N, C-alpha and C positions, 0 to 999 in steps of 0.2 A: 618216533623218538623225539623227545622234547629237546630244546636247545641245551638245557642243563645236562641231560643225559649224554648228549653228543659231546659236550665239553669234557665231561668226566671220562668218557670213552677215549677221547683223544689223549688226555693226560695219562690214562692207564697204559695206552699203547707206548707212549714216550717213556714212561717209567719202566715198563717191562724191557724195552730195548736197552735202556741205561743199565738196569740191574743185570741183564745178560752179559753186557760188556765187563762190568766190574767182577762178575762171577768167574770170568775166564782169564783174569789177569795172572801173570807170573809174578814172583817176588820182585824181579827187576822192574817190571812195568809199574808196579805200585810206587816205585821211587823216582819215576821219571818226572821231570819238571814240566809244569804247564807253561804256556806262553803268556799267562796273565801277569801284567805288571802292576804291583801294588801302588796305591797313591803315593806312598813313600818309596821311591825307587831303590833306596838303600836296603830295604827289607828283602828277604829271600822270596822267590816266587813259590806259590803253592806247588807241592808235588801232587800226583794223582791221589795220594792218600788224603791230603788236606781237601782236595776237590770233593772227595767222597764225603768228608765231614760237612762241606758246604751243602751238598745235595741233601744230606740228612736234615739239617736245620731249615733250609729253604723250603723243602717240601713238607716237613713236619709242622711248619707254621700253620698249615691248613687245619691240622688237628687242634692246635691251640685256639684258632678262631672258632671252631665248632664247640670246643669245650667251654669257651668264654662267652657263649651266647648272651646277648644283652639287648635291652630295649633302647636302641639308639638309631639315629639317622645315619645312613652310610655317608661317609665324607670323601671316599675315594672309590675309583672303579679300576677295571683291569688295565687301563692305560695310565691314569694318574698315579697309580702305585709307583710307577717308574719315574715320576717327576720329583727328583730330590737331588740335592747337591752331593756329588760323589766325594767331595773333600770331607764331608761330614759322615756319610754312610760307609764309604770305602774302608776306612780303618776299622770300623766296627765289624763289618762283614768279614774282613780279613782275619781279625782275631777270633771270631766265632768258629771258623773252620778248625783252628788249632784246639779250641776248647772242646769241640765235639769229638775229636779223635784222641783226646787226652786219656791215657789209660787203656787205649785200644791198640790192636795190631791190625795190619792189613788183612790177616786171616779172619778177623772179626767182622769186617765191614760189609761183605756181601750179605751176611745175616742181618746186620743192623739195618742196612738199606732195604732189604727185602721186607722186613717187618714194618718199617716206616712207610714204605710205598704201599704195601697191601692195606694197612690200617687207614692210611690217608684216603685211598679210593673207597674203601668200604664205608668209612664214616661220612664221606661226602655224599655217597649214594643214600645214606640213611636220613639225611636232613633235606628240607625244602630249599630251593635256590634262594629264597628270600631271607633265610636266616642271616642275622647280622651278628658279627663278633669282631674282636680286635684284629685288625689287618696289619699289624706291626706299626704302621705310621698313624692309622686312623681306622675307625669302624668301616667295615666293608661287608657287602653281601657275599654269601658263600659262592654263588655262581661267578661273580666277578673275581673273587680271589682264586678260585680254581683255574679260571682262564689265565690269570697272571702266572700261575705255576707252569703252564705249558711253555711260556716264554723262558722261564728258568730252566726247564728240562731240555728244551731245544738248544738254547744258547750254550748252556754248560755241557750238554751232550757234544756240541761242536768242540768245546774246550777239551773234553775227554778224547775225542777222536784226533784232534791236533796233537795232543801230548803223546798219543800212542802211534801217530802216523798211520792211521787207518781211515778208510772212507767214512764220510758222514753217514749217520744212520737214522736221522730224524725222518718221521713219516710224512707223506704229502699233507695230511690233515694238520699235523703239528706245525709244519712249515707255513701252511696257509694261515692258521690262527696267529702265529707269531708275526708273520709279515703284516697282517692286517692291524695288529696292535701297534706295531712300529710305524705304520702309515699314519695311524691316528695320533700317535705320539709326536710325529714330525709336525703334523698340522696344529697341534696344541702348543708346541714349544717354539715354533718359528712360522714361516710362511711357505706356501708352495707345496709341490708334490715331490715324491722321490725322483732322483735323477733318471733321465730317460735311459741311460745306460745300465740301470739296475732294475730293469723290468722283470728279470727272473727273481722269484721270491727268495731263493736261497742266497743269491748274490746280494740282494737287498739286506737280508738279515746279517750277513757277514760284514757288510760295510756299516750298517746302522749300529751294530754292536761293537764296532771297532776291531772285529776279527779279520778284516781285510782293509787295506788302505783305500782312501777316497780323497779326491781333491775338492770335494764339496765341504765348505767350511761349516755347514750345519751338522755335520757328522763327526764323531759318533753321537748317538742319542743316549745310549746306555753303556756302562763300562763292564 
């Protein structure tokens, strides 16, 4: 198995787990609030419904990269994708979630996500890892962008589990890839290594993503 095939397989496993959770939600669970705090704290928190909208756009960006294939030099990779000011990107990401669910109902979303996830994986497998397309912020290779989607699936899968008060369901491979990217991100944004008390990869992801408190002033790395 090539590294690219392994990355796609890991993303597929994460998306399958996410889709399974969304597919089994009750009407009440769709309306539960997430714990995510918007950049503007006066705005309402996403519900699970809006979180589903975010999954749709964040994973679907892979399809946009592939469709927008271009002759360009990659300007970002799986780690530098996450180097951006939250004060600028946060409001945009927040609003996109509402845009994606506009005109839809919770009953629609399992089908919407199933289609987006399935087509994303199939289209990623149909192109070479070296394909370059628009990676939202800058041109990226397909393999690097797909790897960044594992972080999205794992971290927002944690958000989904927290909103529903159920155990985390990320796979060991998904956790390992995400933790490695966050390790690299720490090294690029500041100095040193992850705190010794966060040797467990899942604990590290929770702290580095702001999903668990930390007294390390370098954290969180992503919002």
